[in-house]
N, C-alpha and C positions, 0 to 999 in steps of 0.2 A: 349490291349490299351481300353479303357473305350470309349465304343460309343456315350457317350452323351456327347462327348466335342470333336465333332468331327462333320466335314463341307464339304460339297462339292463344290469348289470353281468353279466359271467362270471367265474370263478372258474379259474386257472389257466390263461387260451385258452393254444393252442397257435400258430394261424394267424389271419391277418385273417378268414377266412368264418367263426369261429366266434362273432365276433361279431355278424355280420350276421343274424340269425337274427329268425325270427317271433315277437314274445313278445306277453302283455298287457301294455298301458301303464300297467295299477292295479301291475306289478311293477317298474316304472321308480323310483329311487331320487334324491332332489336331490343336484346335486354343485356345487362351482365349483371353477374352475381358480386353481392357486396360481402355478403358472410354468407358461410357454408356452417348448414344446423343439421348434424347427425345426430338420429335419432336411435335408440334398443326400439329391435324389432316390432314388439306391441305400443311403443309408446309410438312408432311411426303408423303400424297401420292403423290405432287409435284415430290422427291424425285423418288422415286419407280418409277413413268412414265418418267421419263429422266432421265437416270444417268450418260449421255454423256455428263453432264454442272458442270461448274465451283463449288463449292461448299464453302463456309467459313468454316463451321461448320466441314468439313474435312480435309482441310489443318490446321485447330487449333490444330485437333489432331495427325496429321501426324508425328511427334517425336515421340510418342508413340507408333507406328507401326514399325510390324516386319516382311518382310516375309522370315521366319527361319523355321526350323524345326515343330518349334510351330509358327501358324500363331497368329502373336498379333494384334488383331484387334480392331475398333469402332465397337460399336454393336447402330445400328440406327435403332428407331424406333417409334413408335407414342403410344395411351393410352398404350396399353398394353405390358409390359417388357416379355410379352410371347412368341410371336412373333416377330422377324424384322431380319436386314439385317444387316452380319457382311462384316467388310467393311476394305481390303487396300490400303491405298492411292496409285496412280500412282508414280512410283521410283522419275520421272524428274518431275511430274505436281501436284505436292502435293494435290491441291487441285479439285483433279478430284481420279474417281474412276478406280483402277488399276484392283483389283481382290475384287470378292463379293461370299458371301454365306446366302441362307436365311434358318434361324433357326425357328423353331416351337416346342413348350416344350410343 
């Protein structure tokens, strides 16, 4: 399996720090980015410091996402597309983060 396209997902994270945990790479799962969402720096900071609130940009991309064998995710980031947060919307509340993973290339 190509490790470059895998990530470690956390269910219902609250802040970015919860995504940046040591983990066994065997627990990483494959993902595919289905929509790139670039936020202004202040909006990205607001997002990663409180991922528990409703976000219109998540709801707008929710229908593209799929929590299957390969996670089809939104990629939310600030200025740099080299790092950001993969988001799978909550299946019942599509404007909220259900699962998320931090990636840095």
